[in-house]
N, C-alpha and C positions, 0 to 999 in steps of 0.2 A: 826643749828650746823652740821658740817660734821663729821661723825663718822670716827674713825681711820680705815684705810683699805678700805675706799670707794672712788671712783672717784667722784670729786665734780660735774662733768658735767652729769654723768649718775646715780650716787647713788649706783652703784654696787660695789662689792668687787674688790680691786686692787690686781692683780697678780704680785708679785715682779719679776724682771728679774732673771734668774738663775745665780748663782755665777760663776765667771770665774775660772775654775780649772786650775791651773798652776803647773808645775813640774811633772816629770815622773821618776819612778824607774824601773830598770830591772836587771835581773841576766845575767851573761854570764858563760857558762859551757863547759865542755869537757868530755872526757872519764874518767877523774879522779873523777867525781862526782859518788855517789853511785848508781844512777839510771838515765835513760833518763827522759825526761819531761813527766808529767802526768797532769791531770786536776786539781791537787792540786796546780799547779803553780799560784801565786796570781796576777801577773802583766799582762798588755796588750802589752808589748814589750818583746821579748825574743831574746837572743844572744847565739850562740853555734858555736863550732869549727868544721870545715870540715877536716882540715889536718894541719900537721906540716911539712913543706917542702914536702918530698916524702911520709910521713907516713899518712895513712888514720886514722881519729879518729873513734874508734870502736863504738861509740854511735851516730855517725852522722846520719845514716839512720833513726834510731828511733826518734831522735830529729827533724829531718826534716819532717818526716811523721806527727808527732804530730803538729808541727808548721803550716803546710799547713792546716790540719783539723781545728786547732784552729782559723786560719784566716778566713776560710770559714764559721765557725759558729759564728764568732764575738767575740770569747774569746780573740784573739790577734788582735791588730791593724796592726802590722807588725813584721817581724823578721829579724835578722841580722845573716849572716853566715860569719865567719872569717877564714882566713888562717894565720898561724904563719909563718912569712917569714924566710926562711933559704937560704943563698946565694947559687946560682947555682942549686937549687932544683926545683921541679915541681910547688909548691906554687899555684898561681892563676890558672894555667892550670889544676892542679889536682882538685881544687875546682870546676871549670866549668864542668869538666868531671863528678865529683860525683853528682853535682846538676842535670845535664842532665840525668844521670842514674836514678834519682829519679823522673823524669818527669818534672823538673823545666826548667827555673826559674819561680817561682811564681811571679805575678805582685806586690806583697807586700813583696818581699824579697830585702834586702839591703846586700851588701858585705863589709867586712872590712879587710884591711891589718893590721896585728898585728906586729909591728916592735919593737922588744926587743932584748936584748943582750944574751938571753938564758944562764943566770948565767955566763956571761963573755965569752961565746964561740964565739959570733959574735962581731967583732970589726971593726972600721973604717967606713967611710962614704959609706952607701949602697944606696944613693939616686938614682943613675942612674938605678940600677936594680929594686928597688922598684917602682920608678916612671914609668918605662916601664910596670910593671905589673898593676899599676893603669890605665895606658892608655888602656891596653887590656880589663880590667874589665869595663871601661867606654864605650868602643866600644860595649861591650856585653849588658850592662844594661842601659847606659845613665850616664852622668856625676854625677848627684845628688844622684844616688843610690849606690855610692861608697864612703866609708869613711875610715878613718885611726885611728889607736891607736898608740900613741907615748908619751913617757915620756921626756919632755924637760929639766928635772933636771938630772936624772941619765943616760939617753941615748941620750943626745943632739947631740952627734957627729954621731950617726947612720943615721940620716935622716935630713941632714943639709938644703936641699932644697926640697920643696914639690910642687906638682902641684897646679896651681892657683885654688882657690875656694874649695879645699879639706877641708871637715869638720872633726874635730878630737875629739876623746875621750881621755882624759888625766888622767892617774893614779896619785893619790896623797893621800896616806892613812893616816887615823887617823885625818882627817880634816872634818869639817862640809860639808855635801853634797852640791855641787855647789860652793865650795870655795877651789879649788886646789891651790897649792903654786904658780904655774905659769899658766896663760891662754895664750897659744901660739896663733898665727894667725890661724883662722879656728876653734878654740875651740867651742864646743857646749855641751859637757857632761863630767862629772867627775866620774871616778871610785874611790870610796872613801874607799873601803875595799876589800881585797882579801880573807876574811874569815868571811863573813857575813852569818847570818841564812836565809835560804830561802827554803820552801818546794817545791818539794819533795827531794831536792838535799842534804840537810844537810847544810854544809858550802860552800860558793862559792863567786865569785866576784859579787859586787853590784855596779850599776852605777846610776847616777842621772843627769837630765838636768832640767834647769829652764823653758824650753820651754813647751808650751801646746801641746796637741795632734795635733790640727790643724796646729800649727806652724811647728811641726816636719813633718807632711804630706807634707806641702808646701816646706819645706827645702829639703826634700828627693825626691820631684817630685812624690809623691804617690797620689796626689789629695786630695780634702777636702770633698768629698761626704760622707754622713752618711753611716755607716755600719749597717747591720741587728743586732738587739739586741742579745747579747749572754747571757750565764748563769752568775749568780752573781759570782764575784771573790771570791776566797778563802780568808778568813780574815787574815790580817797580824797583828801580835802583834808588833806595832810600839814601844811601851814602852820597850819591851825586846830588840828590835833591837838597840834602842838608848842607853840603858844601856850597851849593849855589846860593841858598838862603843866607848862609853865614858870610859869604864873600862878596855878593853882588847887590843884594836888595837893600836899599836905603830905608831907614826907619822914618815913620811919619809921627 
């Protein structure tokens, strides 16, 4: 008789294959959060703002320095720096300047164009200017390390045509993570709340993708080699997070 957990050919214990871990969550933050990032941050992807048009984000340097250290010690897999697009302003050029001033770009940094209407202040098709900024960012980092943020429901007219192959984060609040109302061409991640709990920031934007870590690495051109082990992540109270999403966030 073969005992459960033994290989029939050798009689030794069977080591089951490790489970395939899919799905990643991360926060994106700016100077409006109560603090820059600390080691209390629970996820291995982190996104933060560098600038809004011509305006530098006051917490950028602290967030960038922490993200670089966290990548080096294995706490983060990669990080995303985003610029909030404002027509006719510095945008990607200021982001590149700020990153360079901090000693970057780090090889595991991705940049993101955040294209929104700024509460109705930005109108009309901004594709030509945004796409030119995407082109310059790609020349700097390579095509795959540049992504976009765009709402195809409320801001559809702002970015009518987008560069080939551009991957997108799509906001759609009050819906189950990974299930935005519309998944546009290039979609890979869903910003499912703009007021979710995340240490050490208090409330902030939270994002989710169905992709695994290795799939994200490949998609973003970051390679799939193993990183050195980092410290254990800060525990996340998923039950509290889901209760909050179910009870308080209104859908769009």
